[in-house]
C-alpha positions as CSV (number, residue, x, y, z in Angstrom):
1,M,117.6,73.0,137.4
2,V,118.1,75.9,134.9
3,I,117.6,75.2,131.2
4,A,121.3,75.8,130.5
5,R,122.4,73.4,133.2
6,K,119.9,70.7,132.0
7,I,120.9,71.0,128.4
8,A,124.6,70.8,129.4
9,Y,123.9,67.7,131.4
10,N,122.0,66.0,128.6
11,V,124.7,66.9,126.0
12,L,127.4,65.5,128.3
13,V,125.6,62.2,129.0
14,S,124.4,61.8,125.5
15,T,127.7,62.6,124.0
16,V,129.5,60.1,126.1
17,S,126.9,57.4,125.4
18,K,126.9,58.2,121.7
19,I,130.6,58.1,121.5
20,L,130.7,54.7,123.2
21,A,127.9,53.5,120.9
22,T,129.8,54.8,117.9
23,V,132.9,53.0,119.0
24,L,130.9,49.8,119.4
25,A,129.3,50.3,115.9
26,L,132.8,50.7,114.4
27,V,133.9,47.5,116.2
28,S,130.9,45.7,114.8
29,I,131.7,47.0,111.3
30,G,135.3,45.8,111.8
31,L,134.2,42.3,112.7
32,I,131.7,42.2,109.8
33,T,134.2,43.4,107.2
34,R,136.8,40.9,108.2
35,Y,134.3,38.1,108.4
36,L,132.4,38.7,105.2
37,G,135.1,40.4,103.0
38,K,134.5,43.0,100.3
39,N,131.7,41.1,98.6
40,G,129.9,40.0,101.7
41,F,130.2,43.4,103.3
42,G,128.8,44.9,100.1
43,D,125.7,42.6,100.5
44,Y,125.5,43.7,104.1
45,A,125.6,47.4,103.1
46,T,122.9,46.8,100.5
47,V,120.6,45.3,103.2
48,M,121.2,48.2,105.5
49,A,120.3,50.6,102.6
50,F,116.9,49.0,102.5
51,F,116.6,49.6,106.3
52,A,117.1,53.3,105.5
53,F,114.6,53.0,102.7
54,F,111.9,51.6,105.0
55,G,112.7,54.4,107.5
56,A,112.2,57.0,104.8
57,V,109.0,55.6,103.4
58,G,107.5,55.0,106.9
59,D,108.4,58.4,108.3
60,L,105.6,60.6,106.9
61,G,107.1,63.5,108.9
62,L,105.3,62.3,112.0
63,Y,108.3,62.3,114.3
64,T,109.3,65.9,113.5
65,V,105.8,67.4,113.5
66,S,104.8,65.6,116.7
67,T,108.0,66.8,118.4
68,R,107.2,70.3,117.3
69,E,103.5,70.1,118.4
70,I,104.1,68.7,121.9
71,S,106.7,71.5,122.4
72,R,104.0,74.2,121.9
73,P,102.7,75.9,125.0
74,G,99.6,74.1,126.4
75,A,99.9,71.0,124.1
76,D,98.2,67.8,125.0
77,A,101.2,65.6,124.7
78,S,99.4,62.3,125.5
79,K,96.8,62.8,122.8
80,I,99.3,63.8,120.2
81,M,101.7,61.0,120.9
82,S,99.1,58.3,121.3
83,N,97.6,59.1,117.8
84,V,101.0,59.5,116.2
85,F,102.3,56.3,117.8
86,T,99.2,54.4,116.5
87,M,99.7,55.7,113.0
88,R,103.4,54.8,113.0
89,I,102.7,51.2,114.2
90,L,100.2,50.7,111.4
91,I,102.5,52.1,108.7
92,S,105.5,50.1,109.9
93,F,103.5,46.9,110.1
94,S,102.3,47.5,106.5
95,I,105.8,48.0,105.3
96,M,107.0,44.8,107.0
97,L,104.2,42.8,105.3
98,A,105.0,44.4,101.9
99,S,108.8,43.8,102.0
100,P,108.7,40.2,100.6
101,V,106.9,41.5,97.5
102,L,109.2,44.4,97.0
103,I,112.4,42.4,97.0
104,I,111.2,40.1,94.2
105,F,112.1,42.7,91.7
106,F,115.8,43.0,92.7
107,P,118.6,40.8,91.4
108,Y,120.0,39.8,94.8
109,P,121.0,36.4,96.1
110,Q,118.4,34.6,98.2
111,E,120.2,35.1,101.4
112,V,120.2,38.9,100.8
113,K,116.5,38.9,100.2
114,Y,115.9,36.9,103.4
115,A,118.0,39.5,105.3
116,I,115.9,42.4,103.9
117,I,112.8,40.7,105.4
118,I,114.6,40.5,108.8
119,I,115.5,44.2,108.4
120,A,111.8,45.0,107.7
121,A,110.9,43.4,111.0
122,S,113.6,45.4,112.8
123,F,112.2,48.6,111.3
124,L,108.8,47.9,113.0
125,F,110.4,48.3,116.4
126,S,112.8,51.0,115.3
127,S,110.0,53.2,113.9
128,A,107.9,52.8,117.1
129,Y,110.8,53.7,119.3
130,Q,112.0,56.6,117.2
131,V,108.6,58.4,117.2
132,L,108.6,58.4,121.1
133,N,112.0,60.2,121.1
134,G,110.2,63.5,120.7
135,V,108.8,63.1,124.2
136,F,112.3,63.0,125.7
137,Q,113.5,65.9,123.5
138,K,110.6,68.0,124.7
139,N,111.4,67.2,128.4
140,L,115.2,67.6,127.9
141,A,115.8,64.0,128.7
142,I,117.6,62.7,125.7
143,D,120.1,61.1,128.0
144,K,117.6,58.3,128.3
145,I,117.5,57.9,124.5
146,A,121.3,57.7,124.3
147,I,121.4,55.1,127.1
148,S,118.8,52.9,125.5
149,E,120.7,53.1,122.2
150,L,124.0,52.3,123.9
151,T,122.4,49.3,125.7
152,G,121.0,48.0,122.4
153,K,124.3,48.5,120.7
154,V,126.1,46.5,123.3
155,L,123.7,43.6,122.7
156,Q,124.0,43.9,118.9
157,V,127.8,43.9,119.0
158,A,127.9,40.9,121.4
159,L,125.6,38.9,119.1
160,V,127.6,39.9,116.0
161,A,130.8,38.8,117.7
162,M,129.1,35.5,118.6
163,A,128.0,35.0,114.9
164,V,131.6,35.7,113.7
165,K,133.2,33.4,116.3
166,Y,130.9,30.5,115.6
167,D,130.7,31.1,111.9
168,L,126.9,31.3,111.9
169,G,126.7,32.9,108.5
170,F,125.3,36.1,106.8
171,Q,121.8,35.9,108.3
172,W,123.1,35.9,111.9
173,V,125.3,39.0,111.1
174,I,122.1,40.8,110.1
175,S,119.7,39.5,112.9
176,P,121.4,41.3,115.9
177,L,119.9,44.5,114.6
178,L,116.4,43.1,115.3
179,F,117.3,42.3,118.9
180,Y,118.9,45.7,119.3
181,M,115.7,47.5,118.2
182,I,113.4,45.3,120.4
183,L,115.5,46.1,123.5
184,S,115.8,49.8,122.8
185,F,112.1,50.1,122.0
186,S,111.2,48.3,125.3
187,M,113.4,50.7,127.3
188,I,112.0,53.8,125.7
189,L,108.4,52.7,126.0
190,F,109.0,52.0,129.7
191,W,110.7,55.4,130.4
192,S,108.0,57.3,128.4
193,R,105.4,56.5,131.0
194,K,107.0,59.2,133.2
195,Y,106.0,61.9,130.8
196,I,102.9,60.8,128.9
197,K,100.0,58.3,129.1
198,L,100.4,56.4,125.9
199,R,97.7,54.2,124.4
200,I,96.3,53.2,121.0
201,R,94.1,55.9,119.6
202,F,92.1,56.2,116.3
203,D,91.2,59.9,116.2
204,F,90.8,60.1,112.5
205,D,90.1,63.8,112.4
206,Y,93.3,64.4,114.2
207,W,95.1,62.0,111.9
208,K,94.0,64.1,108.9
209,K,95.1,67.3,110.6
210,I,98.6,66.1,111.6
211,L,99.2,64.4,108.3
212,K,98.3,67.6,106.5
213,E,101.2,69.2,108.5
214,S,103.6,66.3,108.3
215,Y,103.4,65.1,104.7
216,P,105.8,67.7,103.3
217,I,108.4,66.5,105.8
218,G,107.6,62.9,105.0
219,I,108.3,63.7,101.3
220,V,111.5,65.3,102.4
221,A,112.5,62.1,104.3
222,I,112.0,60.0,101.1
223,I,113.9,62.6,99.1
224,T,116.7,62.6,101.7
225,F,116.9,58.9,101.4
226,V,117.2,59.2,97.7
227,Y,120.3,61.4,97.8
228,F,121.7,59.8,101.0
229,K,121.4,56.1,100.2
230,I,120.4,55.6,96.6
231,D,124.1,55.5,95.6
232,T,124.5,52.2,97.5
233,I,121.5,50.7,95.8
234,I,122.6,51.9,92.4
235,L,126.0,50.4,93.0
236,S,124.5,47.1,94.2
237,V,122.4,46.8,91.0
238,M,124.9,48.1,88.4
239,K,128.3,47.1,89.9
240,S,129.8,44.3,92.0
241,S,129.2,43.7,95.7
242,A,133.0,44.4,96.2
243,D,132.4,48.0,94.8
244,V,129.6,48.4,97.3
245,G,131.8,47.1,100.1
246,I,134.7,49.5,99.3
247,Y,132.3,52.5,99.2
248,N,130.5,51.6,102.3
249,A,133.6,50.8,104.4
250,A,134.2,54.6,104.2
251,Y,130.6,55.6,104.2
252,K,129.9,53.7,107.5
253,V,132.5,55.9,109.2
254,I,130.7,59.1,108.0
255,E,127.3,57.6,108.9
256,N,128.4,56.8,112.5
257,I,130.0,60.2,113.1
258,S,127.0,62.1,111.7
259,F,125.1,61.2,114.9
260,F,126.5,64.4,116.4
261,P,124.4,66.9,114.5
262,G,121.3,64.8,114.8
263,M,121.9,64.5,118.6
264,I,122.4,68.2,119.1
265,I,119.6,69.3,116.8
266,G,117.3,66.7,118.5
267,L,117.9,68.5,121.8
268,I,117.8,72.1,120.5
269,F,114.9,71.8,118.0
270,P,112.0,71.9,120.5
271,I,113.6,75.1,122.0
272,M,114.0,76.6,118.6
273,S,110.3,75.9,117.8
274,Q,109.2,77.3,121.1
275,H,111.1,80.6,120.8
276,I,111.3,81.4,117.0
277,F,108.0,83.3,117.1
278,S,107.7,84.3,120.7
279,D,111.2,85.4,121.7
280,R,113.4,86.2,118.7
281,E,116.4,87.1,120.7
282,K,116.4,83.9,122.6
283,F,116.0,82.0,119.3
284,R,119.0,83.8,117.9
285,D,121.1,83.2,121.0
286,I,120.4,79.4,121.1
287,S,120.9,79.1,117.3
288,D,124.2,81.0,117.2
289,K,125.6,78.9,120.0
290,T,124.5,75.7,118.3
291,F,126.1,76.9,115.1
292,K,129.3,77.6,116.9
293,I,129.3,74.0,118.3
294,F,128.9,72.7,114.8
295,V,131.9,74.7,113.6
296,I,134.0,73.5,116.5
297,L,133.2,69.9,115.7
298,V,133.5,70.1,111.9
299,V,136.9,71.6,111.7
300,P,138.8,68.7,113.5
301,L,136.6,66.0,111.9
302,V,137.6,67.2,108.3
303,I,141.2,67.8,109.1
304,G,141.6,64.6,111.1
305,T,140.0,62.6,108.3
306,M,142.4,64.1,105.7
307,F,145.5,62.9,107.6
308,L,144.2,59.7,109.3
309,S,142.0,58.0,106.7
310,E,144.4,55.1,106.1
311,G,144.6,54.3,109.7
312,I,140.8,54.6,110.2
313,I,140.1,52.3,107.3
314,G,142.8,49.9,108.4
315,L,141.1,49.6,111.8
316,I,137.7,49.2,110.3
317,G,138.1,47.2,107.1
318,G,141.5,45.5,107.4
319,I,143.1,44.0,104.3
320,G,141.3,44.5,101.0
321,F,139.8,48.0,101.7
322,D,142.8,50.2,100.8
323,Q,140.8,52.2,98.2
324,S,138.3,53.1,100.9
325,A,140.8,55.5,102.5
326,N,140.6,57.9,99.5
327,V,136.8,57.5,99.4
328,L,136.7,58.6,103.1
329,R,138.7,61.7,102.3
330,I,136.1,62.8,99.7
331,L,133.2,61.9,102.1
332,A,134.7,64.0,104.9
333,F,133.5,67.1,103.1
334,S,130.1,65.5,102.7
335,L,130.1,65.1,106.5
336,A,130.9,68.8,107.0
337,F,127.9,69.8,104.8
338,I,125.7,67.2,106.6
339,F,126.4,69.1,109.9
340,F,125.4,72.5,108.6
341,G,122.5,71.0,106.5
342,N,121.1,69.6,109.7
343,F,121.3,72.9,111.4
344,F,119.6,74.9,108.6
345,N,117.0,72.2,108.1
346,A,116.0,72.5,111.8
347,V,115.7,76.3,111.5
348,I,113.5,76.0,108.4
349,I,111.2,73.5,109.9
350,S,110.9,75.4,113.2
351,A,109.8,78.4,111.1
352,N,107.2,76.3,109.3
353,Y,109.0,76.6,105.9
354,Q,109.2,72.8,105.4
355,K,107.7,73.1,101.9
356,K,110.6,75.3,100.9
357,L,112.9,72.6,102.2
358,M,111.1,70.1,100.1
359,Y,111.9,71.9,96.9
360,V,115.6,72.0,97.8
361,L,115.8,68.4,98.6
362,V,113.9,67.4,95.4
363,F,116.5,69.3,93.4
364,A,119.3,67.6,95.3
365,A,117.7,64.2,94.9
366,V,117.3,64.6,91.1
367,F,120.9,65.8,90.8
368,N,122.1,62.9,92.9
369,V,120.3,60.1,91.0
370,T,121.1,61.6,87.6
371,A,124.7,62.1,88.4
372,N,125.1,58.6,89.8
373,L,123.3,57.0,86.9
374,L,125.5,58.8,84.5
375,L,128.8,58.3,86.3
376,I,128.6,54.9,88.0
377,P,128.1,52.6,84.9
378,S,131.0,54.0,83.0
379,S,133.5,54.3,85.9
380,S,136.2,51.7,86.5
381,K,136.2,52.9,90.1
382,P,132.6,53.7,90.7
383,Y,133.0,54.2,94.5
384,F,134.9,57.4,93.8
385,S,132.2,58.7,91.5
386,A,129.6,57.9,94.2
387,A,131.6,59.8,96.8
388,Y,132.1,62.9,94.7
389,V,128.4,63.0,93.9
390,A,127.5,62.5,97.6
391,A,129.8,65.4,98.7
392,F,128.4,67.8,96.0
393,T,124.8,66.8,96.8
394,E,125.3,67.7,100.5
395,F,126.9,71.0,99.5
396,I,123.8,71.8,97.4
397,V,121.6,71.1,100.4
398,A,123.7,73.1,102.9
399,F,124.1,76.1,100.6
400,S,120.4,76.2,99.5
401,T,119.0,75.8,103.0
402,F,121.4,78.5,104.3
403,Y,120.0,80.8,101.6
404,I,116.4,80.1,102.7
405,V,117.3,80.8,106.3
406,V,118.8,84.1,105.5
407,K,116.1,85.2,103.0
408,K,112.9,83.8,104.5
409,V,113.6,83.4,108.2
410,N,115.7,86.6,108.3
411,Y,118.4,84.9,110.3
412,C,122.2,84.6,109.6
413,P,124.1,82.4,112.0
414,K,127.3,83.7,113.6
415,A,130.0,81.7,115.3
416,E,131.7,83.7,118.0
417,K,135.5,83.4,117.8
418,F,135.3,81.8,114.3
419,W,138.9,82.6,113.4
420,A,140.2,81.3,116.7
421,I,138.6,78.0,115.8
422,V,140.1,78.1,112.3
423,V,143.6,78.8,113.8
424,S,143.1,75.9,116.2
425,G,142.4,73.6,113.3
426,I,145.5,74.8,111.5
427,A,147.6,74.0,114.6
428,M,146.0,70.5,114.6
429,A,146.9,70.0,110.9
430,A,150.5,71.1,111.6
431,F,150.8,68.5,114.3
432,L,149.4,65.8,112.1
433,F,151.8,66.8,109.3
434,I,154.9,67.0,111.4
435,F,154.3,63.8,113.3
436,G,153.2,61.8,110.3
437,D,155.3,58.7,111.2
438,I,154.2,58.1,114.7
439,N,151.6,55.5,115.9
440,F,148.0,56.1,114.6
441,F,146.5,56.4,118.1
442,A,149.2,58.7,119.3
443,R,148.7,61.0,116.3
444,A,144.9,61.0,116.8
445,F,145.0,61.8,120.5
446,G,147.8,64.2,120.1
447,A,146.1,66.1,117.4
448,T,142.9,66.3,119.4
449,F,144.8,67.6,122.5
450,V,146.5,70.3,120.4
451,Y,143.1,71.4,119.0
452,I,141.5,71.6,122.4
453,I,144.5,73.4,123.9
454,F,144.5,76.0,121.1
455,L,140.7,76.5,121.5
456,W,141.3,77.3,125.2
457,L,144.4,79.5,124.7
458,L,142.6,81.5,122.0
459,K,139.5,81.7,124.2
460,A,137.3,80.1,121.5
461,V,136.0,77.9,124.3
462,R,135.9,79.8,127.7
463,T,136.5,78.3,131.1
464,E,133.0,79.1,132.2
465,E,131.6,77.1,129.3
466,I,133.4,74.0,130.7
467,K,132.3,74.8,134.3
468,S,128.7,75.1,133.1
469,I,128.9,71.4,132.2
470,I,130.9,69.9,135.1
471,S,129.8,72.1,138.0
472,K,127.3,70.4,140.4
473,K,125.8,73.8,141.3
474,G,125.5,75.1,137.8
475,V,126.6,78.6,136.9
476,S,125.6,82.1,137.6
477,S,123.3,83.8,135.2
478,G,126.1,85.7,133.6
479,A,128.0,82.6,133.0
480,T,124.9,80.8,131.7
481,E,124.4,83.4,129.1
482,S,128.0,83.0,127.9
483,A,127.9,79.3,127.8
484,G,128.2,77.3,124.6
485,I,124.4,76.5,124.8
486,S,121.9,78.3,126.9
């Protein structure tokens, strides 16, 4: 199977699985918001912010660096992954043991503190499962990652629905995440045996070597958490749980949609790393086509959110979350910058400029924390302040990383048929404006159809690009070169 064909297959399977998982996640959020209300959902969002915090602290850059290293020609994948897996398990277990001590210093109700301990246990399995994902990225088998996540999500939503139906309380709304992570980890561990021989290894010399490479990325992960999730924690400490709930009803939408850039970059990153030094033209070709995909996705997401935010929040939050619709409109721009920030971050790391990235993110984190601490306490509607700060922070990251890519990597991305994509977006916006009174689902599907049709009519997406995905025999070399990803 040619690389283009294999990538197309993985993108198709992963996208379908991820979309279904996202729908399930939004269903779960809808159940939780209606069951817990604004205050209870605010507590839920606070607990999940600590899950992100544990992930940032326990990352140490091991996932990204191990993925890069096993993608190098001649790499001993079993040795690399066995050592990294061992380190990750020890780190995660230490975080789980330390979590009860950490939460003593926060002014949360007892049930929230117990929930944070449950989340710390979930992180142990999440961390171990995530670090193995690099094996599937390297072997262009991320469809297995997506399937394991979808299976785990089905279990989680089923357990949440049971907790809501039988009124089992806050702890049982949190606990399904633990079972989700255990199941997903088990599936990934089983499938990984096809590609590597994994065992516990204590090669301390190698640990020092890889940690020397990974620690800047680990610092970046912590800094990213600061500007990505610290607003929720600041809101939870300085304002009411209801304010946290209003903000996070919108933020959860953005959080669940933002899987797209991570999924695509997860597939492309090993190929970027492989070609950036050895085959510059191949690197440019892959990167430009990835950038084009991001533009094609960002345009309808932003436009759709501007027009459909009330309907989206109505589906997710129900009564009591009306203010979340305008928060979502602000955060839509944050989502756009997240897409492009992910892309430029991947280019920077593949070119071994992760220390440059760290400086950008330090500045963004300092700005984010400072702005939130200044604006949130004095605001009567602090969720708007947090949303504006989040959007501007992501803009800083996207613009700064773009500058580094142009100046240091000597690469400026190009999106073929850019203006055709923009015109398609304008057509979509016109449809949403004209048919503003029709049913939410009819507007959403109709606008999507209009956008896709205009992309095709203006040849922003060519027929051979579609055939490269759906054809059983693949495509000719010429068509492969012109496909959206190759």
